[in-house]
N, C-alpha and C positions, 0 to 999 in steps of 0.2 A: 710574371703575372699572367701571361698569355696561357701558359701550361695549366695554371690554377683554374682559369676560366674554362678551359677545355675539359679538365678533369671533373669539375663540379657540373658544368653544363651538359656534357655528353655522357660522363661516366654513370651518373645516377640513372639515366634512362636506359643505359645498356644493362645495368644490374637488374632492374625490375622489368625492363621491356614493356613499358606502359606508356600510353600516349598522354600528352599534357592535359587534354580535355578530361580524360578519364581520371587522371590523378587529382585534378582540381575538384571534380565532382565527388570523388571518394573522400577527399580531405574535408570538403564542406559538409558532407554527410556525417562524418565522424564528429566534427565540431558541433554540428546542430544537435546531434544526439547527446553529446556531453552537456551542451548548453541547456537542453530540455531537463536533464537530470539535475543540473545545478540550480535552475530556476525552481524546480519542484522542491528541492531541499530548502531553499531560502523561503519559499512560500510556506512550507510546513513549519519552519522556525517561527515566522510571524503569526501563524495560526496558533501555535503553542503559546507564544508570548502574549497574544491577545486573550487567550482563554485562561492561562494559569498564572504566569509571572510577568507583570507589565514592566518590571524594572530589569529584566534580563537583557544582557548585552550580547550582540552577535559577534562571536569570535571565530577564528579559524578552527578551533577544536569543535565548536558546535557545527560548523559547516562540514568538516570532515565526517563527523558522526552521522549527520543527516544525509550526506551524500552516500556513504556506505550503506545506510539504512534503505535508501531508494534503490540502490543496486540489489541489495539483499531481498527486498520485497518483490522486485521483478524476477529475480532468480527463483524464488519460491513459487511464484505464479507459473513460471515456465516448467519447473520440474515436478510440481505436485500433481498427484493423480486427481481425477475428478471425483467429487463426493458421490456416494451411493444414493440412489433414490430410496424413498421409504419402503418401497416394495422389495428391494434387494437387501436391505439392511437386516441384520440379525437382532438389532435392538428393538425393544418394545416401544410402541408409541402410546403415550398417555395423553388423553384429552380430558380436561376438567371444564365442566360447564357450570357457571354461576349466574344467577339472576342479576341483572344490571343494578337493581335497587340494593340488593344485598352487597354487591361489590362497592357501590358508592358509600354504603354504610361502613364498610370496613376501611375505606380510604379516607374517611373524615378526619381522623386524628392519628395519623401514622407517626411513629411506629407503635404506639400504645394500643390503638384499636385493633391492629392486626394480631397482637399477642393475646388479648383478652376476649375478644368477641369471636364467635363461630357462627357460620351460616350454613344452610343446607346447600348441597351441590351434588352433581352427578359426575361420574367418571367413566370413560370408555377406554379400554385397553385393546390396541390393535384392531380397531373397528368391531369389537365384540361387546355387546352389552348396551 
């Protein structure tokens, strides 16, 4: 048993050559990051449950799906390029200006009023016009 304690106690630190304080700090850091992702996944489940399906049960399959989704969202945020500004984009910018009274008139009886009624408006394309 003494050999076993020596191997576990001393051998691990010889392999990694890391001090105990640093090892504890790194372990707590990894655990806290994982806990943050896990709590975010559980929070997203209960938000979804409240908004969509109140009789939904929390299972390990749901947890695994949401946890992978949290990791995937952060991976996308880290690897995605930043969006182009309107000045750099090759897409045209369309701006439609409608009087507030006319817009309120269209919104009265949706969706029917939006299909049958037309109002006057103006449009600007790429700051021209």
